[in-house]
C-alpha positions in Angstrom: -14.0 20.1 1.0 -12.1 17.0 0.0 -8.4 16.7 1.0 -5.7 14.1 0.6 -2.5 13.3 2.4 -0.3 10.7 0.7 3.1 9.0 0.9 3.9 6.7 -2.0 6.6 5.0 -4.0 7.3 8.3 -5.9 8.0 10.3 -2.8 9.5 7.9 -0.2 11.6 4.8 0.0 10.2 1.5 1.2 11.9 1.9 4.6 10.0 5.2 5.1 6.7 4.0 3.7 6.6 1.0 6.0 6.9 3.3 9.0 3.6 4.9 8.2 1.7 1.8 7.1 -1.7 1.5 8.8 -3.5 -1.7 9.6 -7.3 -1.8 9.4 -7.9 -1.0 13.1 -5.3 1.8 13.0 -7.0 3.3 9.9 -10.4 3.4 11.7 -8.8 4.8 14.9 -6.9 7.6 13.0 -10.0 8.9 11.2 -12.0 8.7 14.4 -9.3 10.7 16.1 -9.3 13.3 13.4 -13.0 13.6 13.5 -12.9 14.3 17.2 -9.8 16.5 17.4 -9.8 18.3 14.0 -13.5 18.4 13.3 -13.3 16.5 10.1 -16.6 15.2 8.7 -15.2 11.8 7.6 -12.6 10.0 5.7 -11.0 6.7 4.6 -7.5 5.2 4.5 -5.9 3.3 1.7 -2.7 1.5 2.9 -1.0 -0.8 0.4 2.5 -1.9 -0.4 3.1 1.2 -2.5 1.2 3.9 -0.7 -0.6 5.4 2.2 -3.4 7.7 1.1 -5.8 9.4 3.6 -8.8 11.0 2.0 -10.9 13.3 4.2 -13.7 15.7 4.1 -13.2 19.0 5.9 -16.2 21.2 6.8 -14.5 24.3 5.3 -11.5 25.1 3.1 -8.5 22.8 3.3 -5.6 25.1 4.4 -1.9 24.5 4.6 -2.2 24.8 8.3 -4.8 22.0 8.5 -2.6 19.8 6.3 0.4 20.3 8.4 -1.6 19.7 11.6 -2.9 16.4 10.2 0.6 15.3 9.1 2.0 16.0 12.6 -0.9 14.1 14.1 0.0 11.1 11.9 3.6 11.2 13.2 2.3 11.1 16.7 -0.2 8.4 16.0 2.6 6.2 14.6 5.0 7.2 17.4 7.5 8.5 14.8 9.8 11.4 15.7 8.9 14.4 13.6 12.0 15.8 12.1 10.3 18.8 10.5 10.7 17.4 7.0 7.3 16.8 5.4 8.6 16.6 1.8 7.8 12.9 1.7 4.1 13.7 1.9 2.0 14.9 -1.0 -1.0 17.0 -0.1 -3.9 17.8 -2.5 -7.3 19.2 -2.0 -10.6 19.3 -3.8 -10.2 19.2 -7.6 -6.6 17.9 -7.6 -7.4 15.3 -4.9 -10.5 14.2 -6.8 -8.6 13.8 -10.0 -5.9 11.9 -8.3 -8.4 9.4 -6.8 -10.0 8.8 -10.2 -6.6 8.2 -11.8 -5.6 6.0 -8.9 -8.8 3.8 -9.3 -7.9 3.4 -13.0 -4.4 2.2 -12.2 -2.7 5.3 -13.7 -0.9 6.3 -10.5 0.5 2.8 -9.7 4.1 1.7 -9.9 2.9 -1.0 -12.3 1.0 1.2 -14.7 -2.5 0.0 -15.4 -2.6 -2.5 -12.5 -6.1 -3.8 -11.5 -5.6 -4.7 -7.9 -5.8 -1.1 -6.6 -9.5 -0.9 -7.5 -10.3 -3.7 -5.1 -8.2 -2.2 -2.4 -10.0 1.1 -2.8 -13.4 -0.6 -2.5 -12.3 -2.3 0.7 -11.1 1.0 2.1 -14.5 2.6 1.3 -16.4 -0.4 2.7 -14.4 -0.1 6.0 -15.2 3.6 6.3 -18.9 3.0 5.7 -19.0 0.1 8.2 -17.5 2.4 10.9 -19.7 5.4 9.9 -16.8 7.4 8.7 -18.1 8.0 5.3 -20.2 11.0 4.3 -22.6 11.8 1.5 -19.8 13.5 -0.4 -17.3 10.7 0.2 -19.8 8.1 -0.8 -20.6 9.9 -4.1 -16.9 10.5 -4.7 -16.0 6.8 -4.3 -18.8 5.5 -6.4 -17.9 7.9 -9.2 -14.3 6.8 -9.0 -15.4 3.2 -9.2 -17.6 4.0 -12.2 -14.8 5.8 -13.9 -12.4 2.9 -13.4 -15.0 0.4 -14.7 -15.5 2.3 -17.9 -11.8 2.9 -18.5 -11.1 -0.8 -18.1 -14.0 -1.9 -20.2 -13.8 0.5 -23.1 -10.0 1.1 -23.5 -7.2 -1.3 -24.3 -5.9 -0.7 -20.8 -8.4 -3.5 -19.7 -6.6 -6.0 -22.0 -3.8 -6.2 -19.4 -5.3 -7.4 -16.1 -2.2 -7.0 -14.0 -1.2 -6.2 -10.5 1.9 -5.9 -8.4 1.5 -9.6 -7.6 1.4 -10.6 -11.3 4.4 -8.3 -11.9 6.4 -9.9 -9.1 5.9 -13.4 -10.6 7.0 -12.2 -14.0 9.9 -10.3 -12.5 11.4 -13.5 -11.0 10.6 -15.5 -14.2 12.9 -13.1 -16.1 15.7 -13.4 -13.5 15.7 -17.1 -12.6 16.7 -19.2 -15.6 14.9 -22.4 -14.5 12.0 -20.7 -12.7 9.4 -23.1 -14.2 11.3 -26.1 -12.8 11.7 -24.7 -9.3 9.2 -25.3 -6.4 7.5 -22.1 -5.3 6.1 -21.3 -1.9 3.3 -18.7 -1.3 3.4 -17.4 2.2 0.1 -15.8 3.1 -3.6 -16.2 2.0 -4.8 -12.7 1.4 -5.6 -10.7 -1.7 -1.9 -10.3 -2.9 -1.4 -14.1 -2.3 -4.5 -14.7 -4.4 -3.1 -12.7 -7.3 0.3 -14.5 -7.1 -1.4 -17.9 -7.1 -3.6 -17.0 -10.0 -0.6 -16.0 -12.0 1.2 -19.2 -11.3 -1.9 -21.1 -12.3 -2.0 -19.2 -15.6 1.6 -20.3 -16.1 0.7 -23.9 -15.2 3.6 -23.9 -12.7 3.8 -27.5 -11.6 5.2 -27.1 -8.1 3.4 -24.6 -5.8 3.0 -24.8 -2.0 1.0 -22.6 0.4 1.7 -21.7 4.0 -0.6 -19.9 6.3 -0.6 -19.8 10.0 -4.3 -20.9 10.2 -4.6 -24.4 8.7 -8.3 -24.0 7.8 -7.5 -20.9 5.7 -4.5 -22.6 4.1 -6.6 -25.6 3.1 -9.3 -23.4 1.6 -6.8 -21.4 -0.3 -5.1 -24.6 -1.6 -8.5 -26.0 -2.8 -9.4 -22.8 -4.6 -6.1 -22.7 -6.5 -5.5 -26.4 -6.9 -2.3 -26.3 -4.8 -1.3 -29.8 -3.7 1.1 -28.9 -0.8 -0.3 -27.2 2.3 1.7 -26.0 5.4 0.4 -24.3 8.5 1.0 -23.7 12.2 4.7 -24.3 13.1 5.6 -25.9 9.8 7.1 -22.8 8.1 10.7 -24.2 8.3 9.6 -27.4 6.5 7.7 -25.3 3.8 10.8 -23.1 3.2 13.0 -26.2 3.0 11.0 -27.5 0.1 10.9 -24.3 -2.0 13.9 -22.1 -3.1 11.5 -19.4 -4.3 9.1 -17.8 -1.9 6.6 -15.0 -2.4 5.8 -13.4 1.0 2.5 -11.6 1.3 1.1 -11.5 4.8 -0.5 -8.8 7.0 2.1 -9.2 9.7 3.5 -5.9 11.1 6.9 -7.5 11.9 9.3 -9.7 9.8 8.4 -13.4 9.5 11.4 -14.5 7.6 14.4 -13.9 10.0 18.0 -15.0 10.4 16.9 -17.2 13.4 14.3 -19.0 11.2 16.7 -19.6 8.4 19.3 -21.2 10.7 17.1 -24.3 10.4 17.0 -24.3 6.6 19.6 -26.0 4.4 21.9 -23.5 2.7 21.6 -22.9 -1.0 20.4 -20.3 -3.5 17.1 -18.9 -2.2 14.9 -16.1 -3.6 12.4 -14.1 -1.5 10.0 -11.6 -3.0 8.7 -9.6 -0.1 5.4 -8.0 -1.2 4.5 -6.7 2.2 4.6 -3.2 3.8 5.8 -3.2 6.5 8.3 -5.8 5.3 7.8 -9.5 6.2 11.4 -10.5 5.4 14.2 -9.1 7.6 16.0 -6.6 5.3 19.4 -7.6 6.7 19.1 -11.0 5.0 19.9 -9.2 1.7 23.5 -9.3 2.9 23.7 -13.1 3.1 25.5 -14.3 -0.1 23.2 -17.1 -1.1 20.0 -15.2 -0.4 18.4 -13.0 -3.0 15.8 -10.5 -1.6 13.4 -8.5 -3.7 10.8 -6.0 -2.6 8.0 -4.1 -4.2 10.3 -1.2 -5.1 12.2 -3.5 -7.6 9.1 -3.3 -9.9 9.7 0.4 -10.6 11.4 -0.3 -13.9 8.8 -2.7 -15.2 6.6 -1.6 -18.1 3.4 -3.6 -18.7 1.5 -1.5 -21.2 2.0 -1.7 -24.9 2.7 1.3 -27.1 -0.9 1.3 -28.4 -2.2 1.4 -24.9 0.1 4.2 -23.9 -1.1 6.3 -26.9 -4.6 6.1 -25.4 -3.6 8.0 -22.2 -4.7 11.3 -23.7 -8.1 9.9 -24.4 -8.3 8.4 -20.9 -7.2 11.6 -19.3 -9.9 13.5 -21.2 -12.6 11.0 -20.0 -11.3 11.2 -16.4 -11.4 15.0 -16.5 -15.0 15.0 -17.7 -15.9 12.7 -14.7 -14.1 15.1 -12.3 -16.0 18.0 -13.7 -19.3 16.1 -13.4 -18.5 15.4 -9.7 -17.6 19.0 -9.0 -20.9 20.2 -10.5 -22.7 17.7 -8.2 -20.7 19.2 -5.2 -21.7 22.7 -6.2 -25.4 21.7 -6.5 -25.1 19.9 -3.1 -23.6 23.1 -1.6 -26.5 25.1 -2.9 -29.0 22.6 -1.5 -27.2 22.8 1.9 -27.4 26.6 1.8 -31.1 26.5 0.9 -31.8 24.1 3.7 -29.9 26.3 6.2 -31.8 29.5 5.0 -35.1 27.7 5.6 -34.0 26.4 9.0 -32.8 29.8 10.2 -35.9 31.5 9.1 -37.9 29.0 11.2 -35.7 29.8 14.2 -36.1 33.5 13.7 -39.9 33.1 13.5 -40.0 31.0 16.7 -37.9 33.6 18.5 -40.2 36.4 17.5 -43.4 34.5 18.3 -42.0 33.6 21.7 -41.9 37.3 22.6 -45.6 38.0 21.9 -47.6 39.3 24.9 -49.2 36.5 27.0 -52.6 38.0 27.0 -53.2 37.6 23.3 -56.2 35.4 22.4 -55.8 32.1 20.6 -57.3 33.6 17.4 -54.9 36.5 17.5 -51.9 34.2 17.9 -53.0 32.1 15.0 -53.5 35.2 12.8 -50.0 36.5 13.7 -48.5 33.1 13.2 -50.1 32.8 9.8 -48.8 36.2 8.6 -45.3 35.6 10.1 -45.2 32.3 8.2 -46.4 33.9 5.1 -43.7 36.6 5.3 -41.0 34.0 6.1 -42.0 31.9 3.1 -42.0 35.0 0.9 -38.6 36.2 1.9 -37.1 32.7 1.9 -38.5 31.9 -1.5 -37.1 35.2 -2.9 -33.6 34.5 -1.5 -33.6 30.9 -2.7 -34.9 31.8 -6.2 -32.2 34.5 -6.5 -29.5 32.1 -5.3 -30.6 29.3 -7.8 -30.7 31.8 -10.7 -27.3 33.4 -9.9 -25.7 30.0 -9.4 -27.1 28.6 -12.7 -26.4 31.6 -14.9 -22.9 32.6 -13.6 -21.6 29.3 -12.4 -20.0 31.1 -9.5 -20.1 29.4 -6.0 -19.4 32.7 -4.2 -23.0 33.5 -3.6 -23.8 30.2 -2.0 -20.7 30.2 0.1 -21.3 33.7 1.3 -25.0 33.0 2.2 -23.9 29.8 3.9 -21.4 31.6 6.1 -23.9 34.4 6.8 -26.8 32.2 7.9 -24.4 29.9 9.8 -23.3 33.0 11.7 -26.9 34.0 12.3 -27.9 30.5 13.4 -25.1 30.5 16.0 -26.8 33.4 17.8 -30.2 31.9 17.9 -31.8 29.3 20.3 -32.2 25.8 18.9 -35.2 25.2 16.7 -37.7 22.6 17.9 -38.8 20.8 14.8 
């Protein structure tokens, strides 16, 4: 069964979210740990500026006890003292978790409603899980159906007419608040996906004075060439880059602040604007107390509305389509469970047959053994076919999953008492 543990901009402040942010290596390590300690079949982690979402597949029902165990494990993994308050986390399972993922892929759960960047982030999270063999057949099907849903929503509804993201929203946010924004030099600090979005938006606006800083010079140059940025800074030249630009968008993958009070000591005083897009934050939060510095974070985008009224009216239609895709996936899961049950029935019947044949007297002739084996196989096939046919018929006519689940539990119990089957 699919489960979800989430902390996001709706349930927790930025200061709390950044405590639980997971880097790529951490994400892989956490899922691996849960597979080993909790017996999970697989999972993937989405960690962005607005949310941490951990999707996982459990071998059985997702219980409140399992969810609480996983949350406590996350606290230990991040070395955060567990206060007992788990209200900042949202836990969903199966139908609700699946619906949430589909809505998320479409940008309907984002702070900036309808944003497009989240889909790319989800694809990267799934790719990482696949690379490290942490995906499963169910997770793979789930993700591809979510991607398919998002693609259709964006191509067939007006929602696709607004290709926005948090990066785009951040640029527009400062444009609305800085009177002479178009006349001010702008620095982009970072060269990742968020920085790409910011640069693209500035290109659309034909902003004349943009600079790029990245610690690695080769990457900074490649980024500048791609986005036609004339000024490039790298290595130890961050102070010089900041000196030339009063407006800075900070979007790196650093786990600690890059813009600090110590760094700004070397920068001439004057009005400066920092939009920190990162989680954990890349700009020391204490700088917000300095009079001539203006610090903005991803949470400042909460009040922004980027969909037109006509687009908002389509939400009901979009919700209906998403629900149909959720039901389609649930039906696939039910069919997959029936197939799993059928496979187990056939496997256990083989094991029972092997067990009985191994108890035959040793003085039987080869012809007698073949005859007994033939009729045992015939009876096994007859009984197995009868059970499987009845299961298929009941599942198709009633739509109930109870029969499959009961048989799965029953034959799993029987299998546990049998010697391994040599295939």
